[in-house]
N, C-alpha and C positions, 0 to 999 in steps of 0.2 A: 503246643499248637492245637492238639485235639480239643483240649479243654477250652481254649480261647475261642475256637470255632463254635463249639457247642453252646457257649454262653454269649456269643455275639459280641465279643469284646474288641474286635478289630474289623475294619472295613475290608482288609486284604491281608492274607498271611502268605509270606514268601519265605523260601528256605534256601540254604546252601549246605552241602555236606562235602567232605573231602573225597569220599568214594563215589564214583559214578553209579554204582549199584544202589547206594543209599539214596542218591538223588532220584533215581528211577522209581524207587519204592515210594518216596514222598509224592511224586507226581501221580501215582496210582491211587492216592487216597483223596477223599472228598474234602478233607480239612485243609488241604494245601492248594492255594490258588495259583502259585507259580514256583518254579525251581530254576535257579540260575547256576551257571557253570563256574562263576567266581564269587567270592564273598563280597567284593566291591560292588558288583552288579546287584546282589541281593539286598544290600543295605541302602542303595540309592533311593532317596525319597521316603525312607521309613522314619516314622516318628519314634518308634521303640525298637531297639535292637537287643536281642537276648543271645549272649554267647554261651553255648553249651558244649564245651570241649574240656579235655583234661587241663588241670590247673596250669601246667607249664606252657600251654598253647594260648591261653586267654590273652595275655598282653601282646605277644607277637601278632596275633590275629587282629587285635585292636589297632596296632600300628599299621597293619596292611589295609584295613578298611578306613582309616582316618581320612584320607583325601576324598572319599566318597560319601562321608556322613553329612547329613543335612545340618544346617547351622543350629537348629533347635533340637536335634536328636538326643534322646535319652538312651544311654547304653547301660546295660546291666549284664550280669553273668549269673551262673548257678554254681560257682566253684566252692569247694569245701574249705579253702583257706582264703584269707582276706587281707592281712596286713601287707604282704609283699605285693599282691595283685593290685590293691587299691592305690598304693603309693606309686607303683610303676605306671598304672593306668592314668593317674593324674598327670604324671610327667609326660606321658605319651600324647595326651590331649592338650598340653599347654599351648596356648595361642589359638586354639579352636574353640568355638562357642558351644560345641556339643558337650554333654555332661556324662561322666561315668559314675554310677552309684551301685555299689556291690550288693548282691542278693545271695542268700543261701536258703533255698527252700529245703527244709529238713524232711524230705520225702524221697522214696525210691526203695530199691532193694539190691540184692547182690546180682540180680539178673541184668543183662545188657541187651541192647538191640531193639529195633522198632517193633519186633513181634511181641515184646513184653510191655509196650506202652499201654497205659491205662488212662482213660479220660477223667477218672475220679481220683487220680493220684494225689492231688493237693488238698482235697477236701478234709477239713478239720486238722490239718497238719500245721506245724509251726514254720514261720519264715523269718529269717533274720536279715534286716537291712543294716548296712555298715557305712553310714554317712560320715564325712568329716565335720568338724565343728562349723565350718563355713559353707557346707552344702546348702543350696537354696531350699527353703521350706517348700516351695512349689514342686520341686523335683522329688522331694521326699514324699509329699502328699500324692503326687501322680503315681509313683511306683508302688506306694502303699495301697492305693486304690486298686491297682492292677492285681496284685497278689491277693488282696482281700476279696476281689470279685471272683477269684478262682477258688475261694473257700478257705483261705489260710488265715492264721492268727499271726499278726505282725509284732515283732520286737525290733527296736533299733538300738544298736550299740556301736562303739568304735570298732574299727577293723582289728585293733589289738585285743580288745576284750572278746570279740568274736572268736579269735584264735585260741584264747585261753579256755573259753567255754567248750568249744567243739573238741579240743584236745582231750577233755575229760568225758564228754557225753557221746562222742562219736569216734574219734580216732583211737582212744584207749580201748574201748570195747572191741573194735575191730582187731587191734593187736592181741588182745586177750584171746579172742576166738581163734585167730591164726596161730598164736603161740601154742595154745592147747592142742589144736589139730596137728601142728608140727611135732609136738612132743609125742602124741599118741601114734603118729606115723612111725616113730622110732621103736614102738613096742610091737607086740605080736599083732600083725594086721588082721588076724582072724577075729580078734576081739570086737572089731567094728560091726560084725554081723550079729553080735549079741546086744548092741546098744539099743536103748529105747528112745522115746521122743525127747528126753532131757538133753542128750548129747546133740541131737539134731537141732533143737531149739537154741542151745548155747553156742553152737559153732556155725549157724546158718550164714552169718555175714563173712565168714572166712572164705566163702566161694566168690567173693568180689574179685575184680580184675587186679592181679598183683601189680601190673604196670601202672594203673591209675593210682593205687594206694602208695606205691613207692614215691610218686610225685607229691602226693599229699603229705606224706611223712617228712619228706625232705624240705618242703616249704614251711612246715609247722614244727620243725625239729625241736626248737627250744621249749615250746609249750608242751609238746608230747613228752619230752624227757622229764619235765617237771611233773607231769601227770603220772608217768611211770614211777618216779621217786615216791610220790604219795601212795600209790597202790602197793609198792614194795613194802612200805611201812605197815600198811594194813595187813598184808599177807604175813609179814614178820610177827605182828601182834597175834594173829591166829595161830601161827606155828608155835610161838612161845606158850600160848595158852594150852595147846594140845600136849606139848612136852611137859608142862607143869601140872597136867591133870586139872586145869582151872576151868571147870565146867561152867561156872558163872560167866566168865569172860567169853567163852565159846557161845553160850546162849545169847548173851548181849549182842555179839556181832551178828549172829544169825537173825535175831529179831530186828536189829537195825536195818539189815539188808532186806528182810521181808517187808518192812514198813515202807522203805524207799521204793521197792519194786511195785508194791500194791498201789502206790500213789502216782505212778507214772501216768501221763496223759494217754488216753485211749484214742487211737486214730482208726 
C-alpha cells in the first residue's frame, strides 16, 4: 500500500486488518485513505483486492468477502503456495463475475509487522503470477501491469508449477536454515558467541514466524518432500566424497555451488 500510494497507482487505498491495533496504525499513516472494521466493508466498490494473510486464511477470507465484491473486481493474494489456494478460490467464486488470480511477490524478510514495511520492497524483485489456462488475458495483463508498476519482474506459470519452483528456491532454503539452527541448538550453546557473519547469513531466514511456515509447509507438502529428497541425494554425494577422500568430487560440488550463488539475481 505504501508503494502504491507513492507511485500514484490507485485513486483510493482502503484496508482492513484482523487486529484493532493494526487498523489504528494504518489510519495513522498518510498512505491509507480509510480503514474499515470488517473485510466486507473494505472491499465494497474496490477494483483490485489484495489478500495479505497466512495461506490457510486466504480462501476463508475470500469466501467471507464474496458477497461484497464488485462484479468486475480482480482479487489476488501474496501467498507462498498456490495450487490449493487457486483451485479453492476458483470454486469459492463460482457463479460470481469477480476474478481470482494468484500472485506471489518474491520479496520480504524474516521480519514481521508494519514497523518493518518498506516502500521500495518490490523494486527489482521477481513476482510470479499463477493463472489457469482459461484465465482472461485482460485480467493477466491488468495484474501484470500492477506489479510491474511497483518495479517487479513478472513470470507467469501454472499454480502447480509455482509450487514446484518455490519448494526448491524458497521453502527448502527455509527448512535448511531452520534445521541447521535446530541442530546447533542441541550443541554447546556458548559456540554461538563465536560465530561470524557466515552463520548469521546462512540462518537469517530461520527467524521467520514458525506458525506461518508451518502452514506453508503443510500446503506444499508433496513438493517440499520432493525437494528434500533431491537435497538429501546431493548431501549424500558430498558425504561419500569426503569418506572416500575424493577431492575432485568435493571441489566440483563446491564450484557448482559457487557458480549458482554468484549468478543469483541481485535485488
